[in-house]
PDB file of N, CA, C, O and CB in Angstrom:
ATOM      1  N   MET A   1      41.603   0.437  13.069  1.00  0.00           N
ATOM      2  CA  MET A   1      41.969  -0.317  14.245  1.00  0.00           C
ATOM      3  C   MET A   1      40.932  -0.059  15.324  1.00  0.00           C
ATOM      4  O   MET A   1      40.469   1.070  15.484  1.00  0.00           O
ATOM      5  CB  MET A   1      43.388   0.055  14.730  1.00  0.00           C
ATOM      6  N   SER A   2      40.584  -1.043  16.028  1.00  0.00           N
ATOM      7  CA  SER A   2      39.607  -0.923  17.093  1.00  0.00           C
ATOM      8  C   SER A   2      40.284  -0.461  18.377  1.00  0.00           C
ATOM      9  O   SER A   2      41.323  -0.988  18.773  1.00  0.00           O
ATOM     10  CB  SER A   2      38.882  -2.256  17.313  1.00  0.00           C
ATOM     11  N   GLU A   3      39.676   0.534  19.019  1.00  0.00           N
ATOM     12  CA  GLU A   3      40.205   1.013  20.293  1.00  0.00           C
ATOM     13  C   GLU A   3      39.882   0.052  21.423  1.00  0.00           C
ATOM     14  O   GLU A   3      40.411   0.196  22.526  1.00  0.00           O
ATOM     15  CB  GLU A   3      39.651   2.393  20.612  1.00  0.00           C
ATOM     16  N   SER A   4      39.015  -0.934  21.165  1.00  0.00           N
ATOM     17  CA  SER A   4      38.629  -1.868  22.220  1.00  0.00           C
ATOM     18  C   SER A   4      39.699  -2.915  22.498  1.00  0.00           C
ATOM     19  O   SER A   4      39.567  -3.693  23.443  1.00  0.00           O
ATOM     20  CB  SER A   4      37.339  -2.552  21.850  1.00  0.00           C
ATOM     21  N   ASN A   5      40.737  -2.947  21.704  1.00  0.00           N
ATOM     22  CA  ASN A   5      41.817  -3.901  21.893  1.00  0.00           C
ATOM     23  C   ASN A   5      43.117  -3.135  22.103  1.00  0.00           C
ATOM     24  O   ASN A   5      43.899  -2.997  21.162  1.00  0.00           O
ATOM     25  CB  ASN A   5      41.928  -4.869  20.681  1.00  0.00           C
ATOM     26  N   PRO A   6      43.372  -2.630  23.321  1.00  0.00           N
ATOM     27  CA  PRO A   6      44.534  -1.770  23.555  1.00  0.00           C
ATOM     28  C   PRO A   6      45.878  -2.473  23.378  1.00  0.00           C
ATOM     29  O   PRO A   6      46.891  -1.790  23.226  1.00  0.00           O
ATOM     30  CB  PRO A   6      44.460  -1.205  24.933  1.00  0.00           C
ATOM     31  N   GLY A   7      45.933  -3.791  23.391  1.00  0.00           N
ATOM     32  CA  GLY A   7      47.187  -4.502  23.207  1.00  0.00           C
ATOM     33  C   GLY A   7      47.559  -4.702  21.756  1.00  0.00           C
ATOM     34  O   GLY A   7      48.662  -5.153  21.448  1.00  0.00           O
ATOM     35  N   HIS A   8      46.640  -4.369  20.859  1.00  0.00           N
ATOM     36  CA  HIS A   8      46.856  -4.553  19.426  1.00  0.00           C
ATOM     37  C   HIS A   8      47.424  -3.264  18.843  1.00  0.00           C
ATOM     38  O   HIS A   8      46.885  -2.187  19.096  1.00  0.00           O
ATOM     39  CB  HIS A   8      45.533  -4.954  18.704  1.00  0.00           C
ATOM     40  N   HIS A   9      48.491  -3.353  18.075  1.00  0.00           N
ATOM     41  CA  HIS A   9      49.098  -2.177  17.476  1.00  0.00           C
ATOM     42  C   HIS A   9      49.034  -2.270  15.957  1.00  0.00           C
ATOM     43  O   HIS A   9      49.312  -3.320  15.377  1.00  0.00           O
ATOM     44  CB  HIS A   9      50.550  -2.017  17.947  1.00  0.00           C
ATOM     45  N   ALA A  10      48.672  -1.179  15.330  1.00  0.00           N
ATOM     46  CA  ALA A  10      48.598  -1.128  13.881  1.00  0.00           C
ATOM     47  C   ALA A  10      50.001  -1.183  13.282  1.00  0.00           C
ATOM     48  O   ALA A  10      50.952  -0.641  13.845  1.00  0.00           O
ATOM     49  CB  ALA A  10      47.863   0.142  13.421  1.00  0.00           C
ATOM     50  N   HIS A  11      50.112  -1.843  12.140  1.00  0.00           N
ATOM     51  CA  HIS A  11      51.364  -1.846  11.392  1.00  0.00           C
ATOM     52  C   HIS A  11      51.577  -0.494  10.712  1.00  0.00           C
ATOM     53  O   HIS A  11      52.707  -0.023  10.585  1.00  0.00           O
ATOM     54  CB  HIS A  11      51.370  -2.981  10.348  1.00  0.00           C
ATOM     55  N   VAL A  12      50.480   0.122  10.277  1.00  0.00           N
ATOM     56  CA  VAL A  12      50.530   1.389   9.557  1.00  0.00           C
ATOM     57  C   VAL A  12      49.714   2.420  10.329  1.00  0.00           C
ATOM     58  O   VAL A  12      48.574   2.159  10.714  1.00  0.00           O
ATOM     59  CB  VAL A  12      49.996   1.231   8.097  1.00  0.00           C
ATOM     60  N   VAL A  13      50.304   3.592  10.554  1.00  0.00           N
ATOM     61  CA  VAL A  13      49.589   4.697  11.185  1.00  0.00           C
ATOM     62  C   VAL A  13      49.631   5.870  10.211  1.00  0.00           C
ATOM     63  O   VAL A  13      50.700   6.311   9.790  1.00  0.00           O
ATOM     64  CB  VAL A  13      50.219   5.081  12.585  1.00  0.00           C
ATOM     65  N   VAL A  14      48.437   6.368   9.861  1.00  0.00           N
ATOM     66  CA  VAL A  14      48.328   7.537   8.997  1.00  0.00           C
ATOM     67  C   VAL A  14      47.845   8.678   9.889  1.00  0.00           C
ATOM     68  O   VAL A  14      46.725   8.655  10.399  1.00  0.00           O
ATOM     69  CB  VAL A  14      47.345   7.285   7.766  1.00  0.00           C
ATOM     70  N   HIS A  15      48.711   9.674  10.067  1.00  0.00           N
ATOM     71  CA  HIS A  15      48.431  10.784  10.968  1.00  0.00           C
ATOM     72  C   HIS A  15      47.476  11.788  10.333  1.00  0.00           C
ATOM     73  O   HIS A  15      47.198  11.731   9.135  1.00  0.00           O
ATOM     74  CB  HIS A  15      49.727  11.476  11.370  1.00  0.00           C
ATOM     75  N   GLY A  16      46.983  12.704  11.153  1.00  0.00           N
ATOM     76  CA  GLY A  16      46.059  13.734  10.689  1.00  0.00           C
ATOM     77  C   GLY A  16      46.681  14.648   9.649  1.00  0.00           C
ATOM     78  O   GLY A  16      47.899  14.700   9.480  1.00  0.00           O
ATOM     79  N   VAL A  17      45.813  15.360   8.963  1.00  0.00           N
ATOM     80  CA  VAL A  17      46.232  16.245   7.875  1.00  0.00           C
ATOM     81  C   VAL A  17      47.064  17.405   8.406  1.00  0.00           C
ATOM     82  O   VAL A  17      46.696  18.056   9.384  1.00  0.00           O
ATOM     83  CB  VAL A  17      45.010  16.778   7.115  1.00  0.00           C
ATOM     84  N   GLU A  18      48.184  17.650   7.750  1.00  0.00           N
ATOM     85  CA  GLU A  18      49.041  18.809   7.984  1.00  0.00           C
ATOM     86  C   GLU A  18      49.146  19.547   6.655  1.00  0.00           C
ATOM     87  O   GLU A  18      48.772  19.008   5.614  1.00  0.00           O
ATOM     88  CB  GLU A  18      50.468  18.391   8.538  1.00  0.00           C
ATOM     89  N   THR A  19      49.651  20.772   6.685  1.00  0.00           N
ATOM     90  CA  THR A  19      49.747  21.535   5.443  1.00  0.00           C
ATOM     91  C   THR A  19      51.131  22.144   5.290  1.00  0.00           C
ATOM     92  O   THR A  19      51.700  22.696   6.232  1.00  0.00           O
ATOM     93  CB  THR A  19      48.681  22.631   5.401  1.00  0.00           C
ATOM     94  N   GLU A  20      51.657  22.027   4.071  1.00  0.00           N
ATOM     95  CA  GLU A  20      52.889  22.712   3.688  1.00  0.00           C
ATOM     96  C   GLU A  20      52.491  23.836   2.744  1.00  0.00           C
ATOM     97  O   GLU A  20      51.676  23.615   1.849  1.00  0.00           O
ATOM     98  CB  GLU A  20      53.929  21.728   3.014  1.00  0.00           C
ATOM     99  N   PRO A  21      53.040  25.035   2.916  1.00  0.00           N
ATOM    100  CA  PRO A  21      52.646  26.155   2.061  1.00  0.00           C
ATOM    101  C   PRO A  21      52.803  25.886   0.558  1.00  0.00           C
ATOM    102  O   PRO A  21      51.935  26.270  -0.225  1.00  0.00           O
ATOM    103  CB  PRO A  21      53.452  27.359   2.428  1.00  0.00           C
ATOM    104  N   MET A  22      53.874  25.247   0.154  1.00  0.00           N
ATOM    105  CA  MET A  22      54.127  25.036  -1.275  1.00  0.00           C
ATOM    106  C   MET A  22      53.528  23.731  -1.804  1.00  0.00           C
ATOM    107  O   MET A  22      53.224  23.641  -2.993  1.00  0.00           O
ATOM    108  CB  MET A  22      55.616  25.044  -1.534  1.00  0.00           C
ATOM    109  N   ALA A  23      53.353  22.731  -0.957  1.00  0.00           N
ATOM    110  CA  ALA A  23      52.913  21.416  -1.430  1.00  0.00           C
ATOM    111  C   ALA A  23      51.461  21.102  -1.101  1.00  0.00           C
ATOM    112  O   ALA A  23      50.884  20.190  -1.692  1.00  0.00           O
ATOM    113  CB  ALA A  23      53.787  20.355  -0.844  1.00  0.00           C
ATOM    114  N   GLY A  24      50.861  21.832  -0.178  1.00  0.00           N
ATOM    115  CA  GLY A  24      49.474  21.582   0.186  1.00  0.00           C
ATOM    116  C   GLY A  24      49.335  20.552   1.288  1.00  0.00           C
ATOM    117  O   GLY A  24      50.316  20.196   1.940  1.00  0.00           O
ATOM    118  N   PRO A  25      48.099  20.065   1.502  1.00  0.00           N
ATOM    119  CA  PRO A  25      47.840  19.139   2.607  1.00  0.00           C
ATOM    120  C   PRO A  25      48.444  17.757   2.369  1.00  0.00           C
ATOM    121  O   PRO A  25      48.498  17.267   1.241  1.00  0.00           O
ATOM    122  CB  PRO A  25      46.350  19.008   2.828  1.00  0.00           C
ATOM    123  N   TYR A  26      48.894  17.146   3.459  1.00  0.00           N
ATOM    124  CA  TYR A  26      49.456  15.802   3.410  1.00  0.00           C
ATOM    125  C   TYR A  26      49.216  15.135   4.750  1.00  0.00           C
ATOM    126  O   TYR A  26      48.797  15.778   5.712  1.00  0.00           O
ATOM    127  CB  TYR A  26      50.974  15.832   3.065  1.00  0.00           C
ATOM    128  N   ARG A  27      49.489  13.821   4.805  1.00  0.00           N
ATOM    129  CA  ARG A  27      49.403  13.069   6.066  1.00  0.00           C
ATOM    130  C   ARG A  27      50.695  12.284   6.227  1.00  0.00           C
ATOM    131  O   ARG A  27      51.132  11.605   5.298  1.00  0.00           O
ATOM    132  CB  ARG A  27      48.150  12.109   6.091  1.00  0.00           C
ATOM    133  N   ARG A  28      51.313  12.375   7.412  1.00  0.00           N
ATOM    134  CA  ARG A  28      52.519  11.592   7.698  1.00  0.00           C
ATOM    135  C   ARG A  28      52.132  10.132   7.852  1.00  0.00           C
ATOM    136  O   ARG A  28      51.055   9.816   8.357  1.00  0.00           O
ATOM    137  CB  ARG A  28      53.240  12.109   8.979  1.00  0.00           C
ATOM    138  N   VAL A  29      53.014   9.246   7.415  1.00  0.00           N
ATOM    139  CA  VAL A  29      52.749   7.809   7.476  1.00  0.00           C
ATOM    140  C   VAL A  29      53.885   7.125   8.228  1.00  0.00           C
ATOM    141  O   VAL A  29      55.059   7.314   7.910  1.00  0.00           O
ATOM    142  CB  VAL A  29      52.590   7.205   6.045  1.00  0.00           C
ATOM    143  N   ASP A  30      53.519   6.325   9.234  1.00  0.00           N
ATOM    144  CA  ASP A  30      54.472   5.491   9.969  1.00  0.00           C
ATOM    145  C   ASP A  30      54.167   4.035   9.641  1.00  0.00           C
ATOM    146  O   ASP A  30      53.006   3.631   9.578  1.00  0.00           O
ATOM    147  CB  ASP A  30      54.395   5.753  11.521  1.00  0.00           C
ATOM    148  N   ILE A  31      55.218   3.257   9.434  1.00  0.00           N
ATOM    149  CA  ILE A  31      55.062   1.821   9.229  1.00  0.00           C
ATOM    150  C   ILE A  31      55.975   1.118  10.218  1.00  0.00           C
ATOM    151  O   ILE A  31      57.180   1.366  10.263  1.00  0.00           O
ATOM    152  CB  ILE A  31      55.393   1.404   7.749  1.00  0.00           C
ATOM    153  N   LEU A  32      55.383   0.243  11.006  1.00  0.00           N
ATOM    154  CA  LEU A  32      56.099  -0.511  12.037  1.00  0.00           C
ATOM    155  C   LEU A  32      56.900   0.412  12.947  1.00  0.00           C
ATOM    156  O   LEU A  32      58.034   0.106  13.317  1.00  0.00           O
ATOM    157  CB  LEU A  32      57.027  -1.541  11.393  1.00  0.00           C
ATOM    158  N   GLY A  33      56.291   1.558  13.306  1.00  0.00           N
ATOM    159  CA  GLY A  33      56.896   2.481  14.251  1.00  0.00           C
ATOM    160  C   GLY A  33      57.899   3.460  13.671  1.00  0.00           C
ATOM    161  O   GLY A  33      58.458   4.275  14.404  1.00  0.00           O
ATOM    162  N   GLU A  34      58.136   3.398  12.377  1.00  0.00           N
ATOM    163  CA  GLU A  34      59.099   4.302  11.726  1.00  0.00           C
ATOM    164  C   GLU A  34      58.360   5.234  10.774  1.00  0.00           C
ATOM    165  O   GLU A  34      57.516   4.782  10.000  1.00  0.00           O
ATOM    166  CB  GLU A  34      60.194   3.499  10.960  1.00  0.00           C
ATOM    167  N   GLU A  35      58.669   6.535  10.822  1.00  0.00           N
ATOM    168  CA  GLU A  35      58.093   7.448   9.849  1.00  0.00           C
ATOM    169  C   GLU A  35      58.699   7.147   8.485  1.00  0.00           C
ATOM    170  O   GLU A  35      59.920   7.129   8.331  1.00  0.00           O
ATOM    171  CB  GLU A  35      58.334   8.932  10.255  1.00  0.00           C
ATOM    172  N   VAL A  36      57.833   6.909   7.487  1.00  0.00           N
ATOM    173  CA  VAL A  36      58.327   6.517   6.166  1.00  0.00           C
ATOM    174  C   VAL A  36      58.058   7.550   5.084  1.00  0.00           C
ATOM    175  O   VAL A  36      58.586   7.440   3.978  1.00  0.00           O
ATOM    176  CB  VAL A  36      57.710   5.218   5.766  1.00  0.00           C
ATOM    177  N   GLY A  37      57.249   8.545   5.387  1.00  0.00           N
ATOM    178  CA  GLY A  37      57.033   9.564   4.372  1.00  0.00           C
ATOM    179  C   GLY A  37      55.744  10.319   4.542  1.00  0.00           C
ATOM    180  O   GLY A  37      55.040  10.187   5.543  1.00  0.00           O
ATOM    181  N   LYS A  38      55.449  11.126   3.520  1.00  0.00           N
ATOM    182  CA  LYS A  38      54.237  11.931   3.474  1.00  0.00           C
ATOM    183  C   LYS A  38      53.350  11.404   2.362  1.00  0.00           C
ATOM    184  O   LYS A  38      53.828  11.035   1.289  1.00  0.00           O
ATOM    185  CB  LYS A  38      54.564  13.435   3.261  1.00  0.00           C
ATOM    186  N   ALA A  39      52.061  11.374   2.630  1.00  0.00           N
ATOM    187  CA  ALA A  39      51.090  10.958   1.630  1.00  0.00           C
ATOM    188  C   ALA A  39      50.189  12.143   1.314  1.00  0.00           C
ATOM    189  O   ALA A  39      49.684  12.812   2.215  1.00  0.00           O
ATOM    190  CB  ALA A  39      50.258   9.735   2.124  1.00  0.00           C
ATOM    191  N   TYR A  40      49.995  12.393   0.032  1.00  0.00           N
ATOM    192  CA  TYR A  40      49.134  13.478  -0.415  1.00  0.00           C
ATOM    193  C   TYR A  40      47.781  12.951  -0.875  1.00  0.00           C
ATOM    194  O   TYR A  40      46.859  13.723  -1.141  1.00  0.00           O
ATOM    195  CB  TYR A  40      49.806  14.258  -1.542  1.00  0.00           C
ATOM    196  N   GLU A  41      47.670  11.614  -0.966  1.00  0.00           N
ATOM    197  CA  GLU A  41      46.426  10.946  -1.329  1.00  0.00           C
ATOM    198  C   GLU A  41      46.564   9.469  -0.962  1.00  0.00           C
ATOM    199  O   GLU A  41      47.651   9.003  -0.622  1.00  0.00           O
ATOM    200  CB  GLU A  41      46.102  11.127  -2.858  1.00  0.00           C
ATOM    201  N   LEU A  42      45.448   8.741  -1.034  1.00  0.00           N
ATOM    202  CA  LEU A  42      45.435   7.342  -0.636  1.00  0.00           C
ATOM    203  C   LEU A  42      46.445   6.510  -1.434  1.00  0.00           C
ATOM    204  O   LEU A  42      47.055   5.592  -0.886  1.00  0.00           O
ATOM    205  CB  LEU A  42      44.040   6.768  -0.809  1.00  0.00           C
ATOM    206  N   ALA A  43      46.624   6.818  -2.701  1.00  0.00           N
ATOM    207  CA  ALA A  43      47.575   6.072  -3.530  1.00  0.00           C
ATOM    208  C   ALA A  43      48.998   6.170  -2.977  1.00  0.00           C
ATOM    209  O   ALA A  43      49.777   5.226  -3.114  1.00  0.00           O
ATOM    210  CB  ALA A  43      47.539   6.591  -4.973  1.00  0.00           C
ATOM    211  N   ASP A  44      49.345   7.296  -2.357  1.00  0.00           N
ATOM    212  CA  ASP A  44      50.677   7.454  -1.759  1.00  0.00           C
ATOM    213  C   ASP A  44      50.846   6.523  -0.557  1.00  0.00           C
ATOM    214  O   ASP A  44      51.919   5.952  -0.360  1.00  0.00           O
ATOM    215  CB  ASP A  44      50.908   8.922  -1.332  1.00  0.00           C
ATOM    216  N   VAL A  45      49.786   6.368   0.248  1.00  0.00           N
ATOM    217  CA  VAL A  45      49.845   5.445   1.385  1.00  0.00           C
ATOM    218  C   VAL A  45      50.050   4.029   0.859  1.00  0.00           C
ATOM    219  O   VAL A  45      50.868   3.281   1.394  1.00  0.00           O
ATOM    220  CB  VAL A  45      48.545   5.534   2.254  1.00  0.00           C
ATOM    221  N   ALA A  46      49.316   3.657  -0.181  1.00  0.00           N
ATOM    222  CA  ALA A  46      49.453   2.327  -0.782  1.00  0.00           C
ATOM    223  C   ALA A  46      50.874   2.105  -1.287  1.00  0.00           C
ATOM    224  O   ALA A  46      51.430   1.020  -1.116  1.00  0.00           O
ATOM    225  CB  ALA A  46      48.448   2.149  -1.933  1.00  0.00           C
ATOM    226  N   ASP A  47      51.466   3.123  -1.910  1.00  0.00           N
ATOM    227  CA  ASP A  47      52.822   2.997  -2.423  1.00  0.00           C
ATOM    228  C   ASP A  47      53.837   2.829  -1.301  1.00  0.00           C
ATOM    229  O   ASP A  47      54.748   2.008  -1.410  1.00  0.00           O
ATOM    230  CB  ASP A  47      53.178   4.207  -3.263  1.00  0.00           C
ATOM    231  N   LEU A  48      53.690   3.595  -0.223  1.00  0.00           N
ATOM    232  CA  LEU A  48      54.598   3.464   0.922  1.00  0.00           C
ATOM    233  C   LEU A  48      54.473   2.063   1.541  1.00  0.00           C
ATOM    234  O   LEU A  48      55.476   1.463   1.928  1.00  0.00           O
ATOM    235  CB  LEU A  48      54.294   4.558   1.988  1.00  0.00           C
ATOM    236  N   CYS A  49      53.253   1.552   1.631  1.00  0.00           N
ATOM    237  CA  CYS A  49      53.043   0.196   2.165  1.00  0.00           C
ATOM    238  C   CYS A  49      53.672  -0.851   1.250  1.00  0.00           C
ATOM    239  O   CYS A  49      54.315  -1.791   1.718  1.00  0.00           O
ATOM    240  CB  CYS A  49      51.533  -0.092   2.338  1.00  0.00           C
ATOM    241  N   ARG A  50      53.480  -0.680  -0.058  1.00  0.00           N
ATOM    242  CA  ARG A  50      54.053  -1.632  -1.028  1.00  0.00           C
ATOM    243  C   ARG A  50      55.574  -1.675  -0.899  1.00  0.00           C
ATOM    244  O   ARG A  50      56.171  -2.751  -0.907  1.00  0.00           O
ATOM    245  CB  ARG A  50      53.651  -1.247  -2.478  1.00  0.00           C
ATOM    246  N   ARG A  51      56.199  -0.502  -0.781  1.00  0.00           N
ATOM    247  CA  ARG A  51      57.664  -0.452  -0.653  1.00  0.00           C
ATOM    248  C   ARG A  51      58.148  -1.105   0.634  1.00  0.00           C
ATOM    249  O   ARG A  51      59.278  -1.588   0.703  1.00  0.00           O
ATOM    250  CB  ARG A  51      58.148   0.991  -0.705  1.00  0.00           C
ATOM    251  N   ALA A  52      57.285  -1.121   1.665  1.00  0.00           N
ATOM    252  CA  ALA A  52      57.638  -1.745   2.946  1.00  0.00           C
ATOM    253  C   ALA A  52      57.263  -3.228   2.988  1.00  0.00           C
ATOM    254  O   ALA A  52      57.442  -3.888   4.011  1.00  0.00           O
ATOM    255  CB  ALA A  52      56.949  -1.008   4.092  1.00  0.00           C
ATOM    256  N   GLY A  53      56.738  -3.752   1.867  1.00  0.00           N
ATOM    257  CA  GLY A  53      56.378  -5.164   1.810  1.00  0.00           C
ATOM    258  C   GLY A  53      55.003  -5.471   2.370  1.00  0.00           C
ATOM    259  O   GLY A  53      54.689  -6.631   2.635  1.00  0.00           O
ATOM    260  N   LEU A  54      54.179  -4.449   2.553  1.00  0.00           N
ATOM    261  CA  LEU A  54      52.832  -4.625   3.108  1.00  0.00           C
ATOM    262  C   LEU A  54      51.770  -4.390   2.038  1.00  0.00           C
ATOM    263  O   LEU A  54      50.727  -3.803   2.325  1.00  0.00           O
ATOM    264  CB  LEU A  54      52.607  -3.668   4.295  1.00  0.00           C
ATOM    265  N   ASP A  55      52.017  -4.838   0.815  1.00  0.00           N
ATOM    266  CA  ASP A  55      51.112  -4.552  -0.290  1.00  0.00           C
ATOM    267  C   ASP A  55      49.804  -5.338  -0.258  1.00  0.00           C
ATOM    268  O   ASP A  55      48.938  -5.106  -1.101  1.00  0.00           O
ATOM    269  CB  ASP A  55      51.806  -4.825  -1.567  1.00  0.00           C
ATOM    270  N   GLU A  56      49.637  -6.246   0.675  1.00  0.00           N
ATOM    271  CA  GLU A  56      48.400  -7.019   0.781  1.00  0.00           C
ATOM    272  C   GLU A  56      47.361  -6.352   1.677  1.00  0.00           C
ATOM    273  O   GLU A  56      46.246  -6.861   1.794  1.00  0.00           O
ATOM    274  CB  GLU A  56      48.704  -8.400   1.306  1.00  0.00           C
ATOM    275  N   LEU A  57      47.691  -5.234   2.309  1.00  0.00           N
ATOM    276  CA  LEU A  57      46.755  -4.562   3.210  1.00  0.00           C
ATOM    277  C   LEU A  57      45.608  -3.923   2.438  1.00  0.00           C
ATOM    278  O   LEU A  57      45.818  -3.334   1.378  1.00  0.00           O
ATOM    279  CB  LEU A  57      47.482  -3.503   4.038  1.00  0.00           C
ATOM    280  N   ASP A  58      44.403  -4.040   2.967  1.00  0.00           N
ATOM    281  CA  ASP A  58      43.260  -3.285   2.479  1.00  0.00           C
ATOM    282  C   ASP A  58      43.226  -2.017   3.324  1.00  0.00           C
ATOM    283  O   ASP A  58      42.774  -2.045   4.469  1.00  0.00           O
ATOM    284  CB  ASP A  58      41.898  -4.114   2.574  1.00  0.00           C
ATOM    285  N   LEU A  59      43.696  -0.919   2.770  1.00  0.00           N
ATOM    286  CA  LEU A  59      43.865   0.314   3.537  1.00  0.00           C
ATOM    287  C   LEU A  59      42.559   0.862   4.087  1.00  0.00           C
ATOM    288  O   LEU A  59      42.564   1.588   5.082  1.00  0.00           O
ATOM    289  CB  LEU A  59      44.516   1.357   2.683  1.00  0.00           C
ATOM    290  N   GLU A  60      41.459   0.532   3.468  1.00  0.00           N
ATOM    291  CA  GLU A  60      40.172   1.067   3.909  1.00  0.00           C
ATOM    292  C   GLU A  60      39.462   0.163   4.907  1.00  0.00           C
ATOM    293  O   GLU A  60      38.502   0.596   5.543  1.00  0.00           O
ATOM    294  CB  GLU A  60      39.282   1.295   2.722  1.00  0.00           C
ATOM    295  N   ALA A  61      39.909  -1.087   5.062  1.00  0.00           N
ATOM    296  CA  ALA A  61      39.199  -2.012   5.937  1.00  0.00           C
ATOM    297  C   ALA A  61      40.090  -2.747   6.928  1.00  0.00           C
ATOM    298  O   ALA A  61      39.604  -3.209   7.961  1.00  0.00           O
ATOM    299  CB  ALA A  61      38.474  -3.005   5.114  1.00  0.00           C
ATOM    300  N   ASP A  62      41.353  -2.862   6.646  1.00  0.00           N
ATOM    301  CA  ASP A  62      42.238  -3.685   7.465  1.00  0.00           C
ATOM    302  C   ASP A  62      42.460  -3.071   8.840  1.00  0.00           C
ATOM    303  O   ASP A  62      42.722  -1.874   8.952  1.00  0.00           O
ATOM    304  CB  ASP A  62      43.572  -3.881   6.763  1.00  0.00           C
ATOM    305  N   ASP A  63      42.358  -3.883   9.884  1.00  0.00           N
ATOM    306  CA  ASP A  63      42.564  -3.362  11.242  1.00  0.00           C
ATOM    307  C   ASP A  63      44.040  -3.156  11.565  1.00  0.00           C
ATOM    308  O   ASP A  63      44.370  -2.761  12.683  1.00  0.00           O
ATOM    309  CB  ASP A  63      41.947  -4.306  12.263  1.00  0.00           C
ATOM    310  N   MET A  64      44.923  -3.413  10.623  1.00  0.00           N
ATOM    311  CA  MET A  64      46.343  -3.159  10.822  1.00  0.00           C
ATOM    312  C   MET A  64      46.717  -1.734  10.424  1.00  0.00           C
ATOM    313  O   MET A  64      47.883  -1.349  10.502  1.00  0.00           O
ATOM    314  CB  MET A  64      47.171  -4.158  10.027  1.00  0.00           C
ATOM    315  N   VAL A  65      45.710  -0.943   9.990  1.00  0.00           N
ATOM    316  CA  VAL A  65      45.916   0.453   9.618  1.00  0.00           C
ATOM    317  C   VAL A  65      45.129   1.328  10.590  1.00  0.00           C
ATOM    318  O   VAL A  65      43.927   1.138  10.772  1.00  0.00           O
ATOM    319  CB  VAL A  65      45.479   0.720   8.137  1.00  0.00           C
ATOM    320  N   LYS A  66      45.815   2.288  11.213  1.00  0.00           N
ATOM    321  CA  LYS A  66      45.149   3.233  12.121  1.00  0.00           C
ATOM    322  C   LYS A  66      45.135   4.594  11.456  1.00  0.00           C
ATOM    323  O   LYS A  66      46.184   5.153  11.133  1.00  0.00           O
ATOM    324  CB  LYS A  66      45.865   3.299  13.519  1.00  0.00           C
ATOM    325  N   TRP A  67      43.945   5.118  11.255  1.00  0.00           N
ATOM    326  CA  TRP A  67      43.761   6.442  10.669  1.00  0.00           C
ATOM    327  C   TRP A  67      43.476   7.430  11.789  1.00  0.00           C
ATOM    328  O   TRP A  67      42.474   7.298  12.491  1.00  0.00           O
ATOM    329  CB  TRP A  67      42.609   6.442   9.617  1.00  0.00           C
ATOM    330  N   ILE A  68      44.345   8.417  11.964  1.00  0.00           N
ATOM    331  CA  ILE A  68      44.175   9.446  12.989  1.00  0.00           C
ATOM    332  C   ILE A  68      43.653  10.713  12.326  1.00  0.00           C
ATOM    333  O   ILE A  68      44.204  11.164  11.322  1.00  0.00           O
ATOM    334  CB  ILE A  68      45.516   9.724  13.742  1.00  0.00           C
ATOM    335  N   GLY A  69      42.606  11.280  12.876  1.00  0.00           N
ATOM    336  CA  GLY A  69      42.084  12.528  12.323  1.00  0.00           C
ATOM    337  C   GLY A  69      41.242  12.339  11.084  1.00  0.00           C
ATOM    338  O   GLY A  69      41.128  13.258  10.273  1.00  0.00           O
ATOM    339  N   GLY A  70      40.660  11.192  10.919  1.00  0.00           N
ATOM    340  CA  GLY A  70      39.801  10.908   9.775  1.00  0.00           C
ATOM    341  C   GLY A  70      40.311   9.732   8.986  1.00  0.00           C
ATOM    342  O   GLY A  70      41.501   9.418   9.012  1.00  0.00           O
ATOM    343  N   GLY A  71      39.414   9.086   8.289  1.00  0.00           N
ATOM    344  CA  GLY A  71      39.745   7.876   7.532  1.00  0.00           C
ATOM    345  C   GLY A  71      40.402   8.152   6.203  1.00  0.00           C
ATOM    346  O   GLY A  71      40.879   9.260   5.954  1.00  0.00           O
ATOM    347  N   PRO A  72      40.430   7.143   5.342  1.00  0.00           N
ATOM    348  CA  PRO A  72      41.141   7.251   4.071  1.00  0.00           C
ATOM    349  C   PRO A  72      40.567   8.272   3.089  1.00  0.00           C
ATOM    350  O   PRO A  72      41.207   8.590   2.087  1.00  0.00           O
ATOM    351  CB  PRO A  72      41.161   5.929   3.420  1.00  0.00           C
ATOM    352  N   GLN A  73      39.380   8.783   3.364  1.00  0.00           N
ATOM    353  CA  GLN A  73      38.775   9.777   2.483  1.00  0.00           C
ATOM    354  C   GLN A  73      39.144  11.212   2.873  1.00  0.00           C
ATOM    355  O   GLN A  73      38.792  12.142   2.148  1.00  0.00           O
ATOM    356  CB  GLN A  73      37.268   9.616   2.491  1.00  0.00           C
ATOM    357  N   VAL A  74      39.840  11.421   3.993  1.00  0.00           N
ATOM    358  CA  VAL A  74      40.140  12.760   4.505  1.00  0.00           C
ATOM    359  C   VAL A  74      41.561  13.186   4.104  1.00  0.00           C
ATOM    360  O   VAL A  74      42.548  12.601   4.549  1.00  0.00           O
ATOM    361  CB  VAL A  74      39.982  12.798   6.046  1.00  0.00           C
ATOM    362  N   TRP A  75      41.638  14.220   3.252  1.00  0.00           N
ATOM    363  CA  TRP A  75      42.945  14.720   2.786  1.00  0.00           C
ATOM    364  C   TRP A  75      43.049  16.238   2.848  1.00  0.00           C
ATOM    365  O   TRP A  75      44.035  16.804   2.377  1.00  0.00           O
ATOM    366  CB  TRP A  75      43.202  14.257   1.362  1.00  0.00           C
ATOM    367  N   VAL A  76      42.059  16.902   3.414  1.00  0.00           N
ATOM    368  CA  VAL A  76      42.117  18.359   3.546  1.00  0.00           C
ATOM    369  C   VAL A  76      41.705  18.752   4.936  1.00  0.00           C
ATOM    370  O   VAL A  76      41.684  19.939   5.261  1.00  0.00           O
ATOM    371  CB  VAL A  76      41.225  19.053   2.507  1.00  0.00           C
TER     372      VAL A  76
END
């Protein structure tokens, strides 16, 4: 998502990496303002989007996805 358009809001927000002692690093995912789960890799984000009916998004290029704390390649 471009910061130059402050009135535009992403449908999907992938938060920065957090760590659980037993499960390892993950990123929280919000869709349309609701927390929908934890993603441990890009495929998990795609699955959460698919379940929410947003399976047409290009997670690596679509401006409807906001990556906080690094893009789709950052999981640690």
